[in-house]
C-alpha positions in Angstrom: 183.9 137.9 -40.7 182.6 140.4 -43.5 180.5 139.2 -46.4 178.0 140.2 -48.8 174.5 140.1 -48.0 173.3 140.6 -51.4 175.1 139.9 -54.6 174.5 139.8 -58.8 174.9 137.0 -60.7 174.7 137.6 -64.3 172.6 140.8 -63.5 170.1 138.4 -61.2 170.1 139.7 -57.3 171.0 137.3 -54.7 170.1 138.1 -51.3 167.0 137.4 -48.1 165.0 139.8 -50.1 165.0 138.1 -53.7 162.9 135.2 -55.3 164.7 131.9 -54.6 167.4 131.1 -57.0 167.2 127.4 -58.5 169.9 125.3 -59.7 169.8 122.2 -61.1 172.0 119.4 -60.7 172.5 118.1 -63.9 175.8 116.5 -62.6 176.3 113.0 -63.6 173.2 112.7 -65.3 174.2 113.4 -68.5 175.2 109.9 -68.9 178.5 110.2 -70.4 176.7 112.0 -73.7 177.8 116.2 -74.6 174.0 115.9 -76.7 172.3 114.8 -73.9 174.0 117.6 -71.4 172.9 119.7 -73.7 169.6 119.2 -74.0 169.0 118.7 -70.0 170.4 122.6 -70.1 167.3 123.4 -72.4 165.0 121.1 -70.1 165.9 122.7 -67.0 165.6 126.4 -68.3 162.2 125.3 -69.7 161.5 123.9 -66.4 162.0 127.0 -64.6 166.0 126.7 -63.2 168.0 129.8 -63.0 171.4 127.7 -63.4 172.4 124.6 -64.9 175.1 122.7 -63.0 177.6 120.3 -63.7 179.9 117.8 -61.7 183.9 117.9 -62.8 186.0 115.0 -61.4 188.1 112.8 -62.7 188.0 109.2 -61.4 191.5 108.8 -61.0 191.9 111.9 -58.7 188.4 112.0 -56.9 188.1 108.4 -55.7 190.9 105.5 -54.7 190.4 102.5 -56.7 192.2 100.7 -53.8 190.4 102.4 -51.4 187.3 101.4 -52.7 187.9 98.3 -52.6 189.4 98.0 -49.3 186.3 99.2 -47.7 185.2 95.6 -47.9 181.4 96.3 -49.0 180.1 99.2 -50.8 178.5 101.6 -48.6 174.9 103.9 -48.8 173.4 104.7 -51.9 176.6 102.7 -53.5 175.8 99.6 -52.3 173.5 99.4 -55.2 176.0 100.1 -58.1 176.4 97.1 -60.3 180.1 98.5 -61.2 182.8 99.2 -59.4 182.7 102.5 -57.5 185.8 103.7 -59.5 184.3 102.5 -62.7 180.6 104.7 -61.9 182.7 107.6 -61.5 184.8 107.2 -64.8 181.3 107.0 -66.7 179.9 109.8 -64.9 182.7 112.0 -66.0 181.9 115.3 -67.4 184.5 115.6 -70.3 186.3 118.7 -70.3 186.5 119.4 -73.6 182.7 119.8 -73.6 183.0 123.3 -71.4 182.6 125.6 -74.3 179.7 123.9 -75.8 178.0 123.7 -72.6 178.8 127.0 -72.1 177.3 128.5 -75.4 174.1 126.1 -74.9 173.7 127.9 -71.6 174.1 131.2 -72.9 171.8 130.3 -76.1 169.1 129.1 -73.3 169.6 132.1 -71.2 170.4 130.0 -67.9 173.2 130.1 -66.0 176.3 127.7 -66.0 178.5 126.6 -63.3 179.9 123.3 -62.0 181.3 121.8 -58.9 184.8 121.1 -59.4 186.6 118.0 -57.5 190.3 119.0 -58.8 192.6 121.8 -59.1 192.8 121.4 -63.0 189.0 121.8 -63.1 189.0 125.1 -61.1 191.5 126.5 -63.9 190.0 124.9 -66.9 186.4 125.8 -66.1 186.5 129.3 -64.8 186.5 130.8 -68.4 183.3 129.4 -68.7 181.4 129.6 -65.3 179.8 132.4 -63.2 180.1 130.9 -60.2 181.4 127.7 -57.9 179.6 125.3 -56.0 181.9 123.5 -53.3 180.0 119.9 -52.7 179.7 118.9 -48.9 182.6 116.3 -49.0 185.4 118.8 -49.7 184.5 121.1 -46.5 187.4 119.9 -45.0 189.7 120.7 -48.1 190.7 124.3 -47.0 193.4 124.7 -49.8 191.1 123.8 -52.5 188.1 125.9 -51.1 190.5 129.0 -51.3 191.7 128.3 -54.4 188.1 128.2 -56.0 187.1 131.7 -53.3 190.2 133.2 -55.2 189.0 133.3 -58.4 186.5 136.2 -56.8 183.1 134.6 -58.4 180.0 133.9 -56.1 180.7 130.5 -53.7 177.9 127.8 -53.2 179.2 126.1 -50.1 177.6 122.7 -49.0 177.6 121.5 -45.5 176.5 118.2 -45.5 178.0 115.8 -43.4 179.6 118.3 -40.7 179.6 119.9 -37.6 179.7 123.5 -36.6 183.2 123.6 -36.1 183.9 122.9 -39.4 181.5 124.8 -41.0 182.4 128.1 -39.3 186.6 126.9 -40.3 185.5 126.4 -44.0 183.4 129.7 -44.1 186.4 131.9 -42.2 188.8 130.7 -45.3 186.6 131.2 -47.8 185.7 134.8 -46.2 189.5 135.7 -46.4 189.6 135.6 -50.2 185.9 136.4 -51.2 182.8 137.7 -49.7 180.3 136.7 -52.1 179.3 133.5 -50.3 175.9 131.5 -50.3 175.9 128.9 -47.1 174.1 126.2 -47.7 172.5 123.5 -45.4 172.3 119.8 -47.0 172.0 116.1 -46.0 174.1 114.1 -47.9 172.4 111.0 -47.8 171.7 110.2 -51.5 169.5 106.6 -51.1 166.0 108.9 -51.7 164.4 107.2 -48.3 161.5 108.6 -47.2 163.2 108.3 -43.8 165.8 111.0 -44.9 163.2 114.0 -43.6 163.9 113.0 -40.5 167.4 114.1 -41.2 167.5 116.8 -43.3 167.3 119.3 -40.0 166.1 122.7 -41.7 166.5 124.3 -38.4 170.3 124.4 -38.9 169.0 127.0 -41.0 168.3 129.2 -38.0 171.4 128.4 -36.5 173.5 130.0 -39.5 171.1 132.6 -39.7 172.0 133.6 -35.8 175.6 132.5 -36.3 176.2 134.6 -39.6 173.5 137.1 -39.3 172.1 138.2 -43.2 174.5 135.7 -45.2 172.8 134.6 -47.8 171.5 131.0 -47.1 170.7 128.1 -49.1 169.6 124.2 -49.1 171.1 121.4 -51.4 168.8 118.9 -51.4 168.6 114.8 -51.8 165.1 114.2 -50.4 162.5 112.9 -52.2 159.7 115.8 -54.1 159.7 119.4 -52.5 158.7 119.8 -49.3 162.0 120.2 -47.8 162.0 122.9 -50.2 159.5 124.9 -49.0 160.5 124.4 -45.7 163.6 126.1 -46.4 162.1 128.8 -48.4 160.3 129.4 -45.0 163.2 129.5 -42.8 164.5 132.3 -44.8 166.9 129.8 -47.8 167.0 132.1 -51.1 169.3 129.5 -53.0 168.1 125.8 -54.1 169.8 123.2 -55.3 168.5 119.6 -56.4 169.4 117.1 -59.0 168.3 117.3 -62.3 167.1 114.2 -65.0 165.1 113.9 -67.9 164.4 110.5 -66.7 164.3 108.8 -63.1 163.9 105.4 -64.5 167.3 105.7 -66.4 170.8 103.5 -64.8 173.1 105.9 -63.1 174.2 107.2 -59.5 172.0 110.2 -59.8 168.6 109.7 -61.9 166.7 107.8 -59.4 166.8 110.6 -56.9 166.4 113.3 -58.7 164.0 115.9 -60.1 162.6 115.7 -63.5 160.9 118.5 -65.6 157.1 117.8 -64.3 158.6 117.8 -60.5 160.6 120.6 -60.8 158.0 122.6 -62.3 155.5 121.5 -59.8 158.4 122.4 -57.4 158.9 126.1 -58.8 155.7 126.8 -58.9 154.9 126.1 -55.4 157.5 127.6 -54.2 156.6 130.8 -56.1 153.3 130.5 -54.5 155.4 130.5 -50.9 157.3 133.8 -51.5 154.2 135.5 -52.2 152.3 134.2 -49.4 155.4 134.9 -46.8 155.0 138.9 -47.0 156.8 141.3 -45.1 155.9 140.7 -41.6 153.8 143.6 -40.7 150.3 143.2 -39.6 147.8 145.5 -41.6 144.4 144.8 -43.1 145.3 144.2 -46.3 144.1 145.5 -49.8 141.9 142.1 -50.6 140.5 142.3 -46.9 138.8 145.9 -47.9 135.7 144.3 -48.7 135.6 141.1 -46.6 136.3 143.3 -43.5 132.8 145.4 -44.3 131.1 142.0 -44.2 132.6 140.0 -41.4 133.0 142.6 -38.8 130.2 143.5 -36.0 129.0 147.2 -35.5 126.9 148.8 -33.2 122.8 148.7 -34.0 119.4 149.5 -32.6 117.7 146.5 -31.6 114.4 148.6 -31.4 113.2 151.9 -33.4 114.5 155.0 -31.1 112.9 158.6 -31.8 114.8 161.6 -31.7 116.2 162.8 -28.4 116.4 159.4 -26.6 119.6 158.7 -24.7 121.2 155.4 -25.4 121.8 153.0 -23.1 123.5 149.5 -23.8 119.8 147.9 -23.6 119.1 149.4 -26.6 122.0 147.9 -28.5 123.2 145.1 -30.6 126.4 144.1 -32.2 125.2 142.4 -35.7 127.5 142.2 -39.0 127.9 143.8 -41.5 130.0 146.9 -40.2 129.8 149.8 -42.8 132.7 152.4 -43.3 131.1 154.6 -41.0 129.7 152.5 -38.2 131.2 152.5 -34.6 132.7 149.0 -33.6 131.6 147.3 -30.5 135.3 148.6 -28.8 134.2 151.7 -29.3 130.7 151.3 -27.0 132.0 154.3 -24.6 131.7 156.8 -27.5 128.0 155.8 -27.8 126.5 155.2 -24.2 124.6 158.6 -22.6 124.4 160.2 -26.0 121.1 161.4 -27.3 120.1 161.0 -31.1 119.3 163.8 -33.0 116.9 162.0 -35.5 114.9 158.8 -35.3 116.3 155.5 -36.3 115.0 152.0 -37.2 115.7 148.8 -35.6 118.4 147.0 -37.0 119.9 149.9 -38.6 123.7 151.1 -37.5 124.8 154.0 -36.0 127.5 156.9 -36.6 128.6 159.6 -34.5 127.0 161.7 -37.0 123.4 160.5 -35.3 124.7 162.1 -31.8 
């Protein structure tokens, strides 16, 4: 399988060597209000997000009202919804007539704009406005739909929650037949916000992906609280992170309570940038900021008594003490000192150099 190990998204490089790209998933948190959707785009930008993402579905082509009722009870995070599953999705629709306005707002805010489409019509209607596509975990087994997005030849972010490796491989293979610009994202699709979900996010799947798809760009689509998983994913090589975004976690709606808010989002960005700086390049060296500490922390070979010129040095004349000036002799080079005679007198406690012999 051939795939890009880097690509440009509105001039921004996405690759394993690039800073992490953060996607604020506004999703349904606009609460059916265009002005709020636009405000959230600006808030996402101000909080440090690289992209503002929405979700485009129509309830009648997204969920079966009859099927939901026939379940007998609401499951998982939907169990707390006060309205029917169909009604909640109907209220959460991102109106398609907003598309141009959202695009213009994102452009003005200088933030990338794209979406997760959930039907073929959405793909066609949104394509003129968006720079990339996100494929939700729930559609990983809808191969025709995946390829319809891939054929638009824009970067694809593929979430892989609630799937097995064979399903991931099938989706990746199908997508790459049409498009080589792919980010493969580990995900856990439990939206309850429970702390117990940390036991199930399984970040080591990123290592599995790295072995199965060497140098493929990896990411995390996350629904766990706070940002511990984000830091772990970045440390494991993820370079794209998606989290839900809201202005107020106390608001009603399917996604508000577990989303990040501007304050927590900024905290996540700041800590992530610190982590990226700390990761380094893997080459073990004496770092530039250790040039002075190495002098005061390392030991050098010193005399433990006053010794005159012509004396032949033995171990009983020496002691290893801090500091270690640049011209000093390391304890590991003791053999370069023993048996040699000093050409000048030195005092107790002084370090010795090769020029002293």
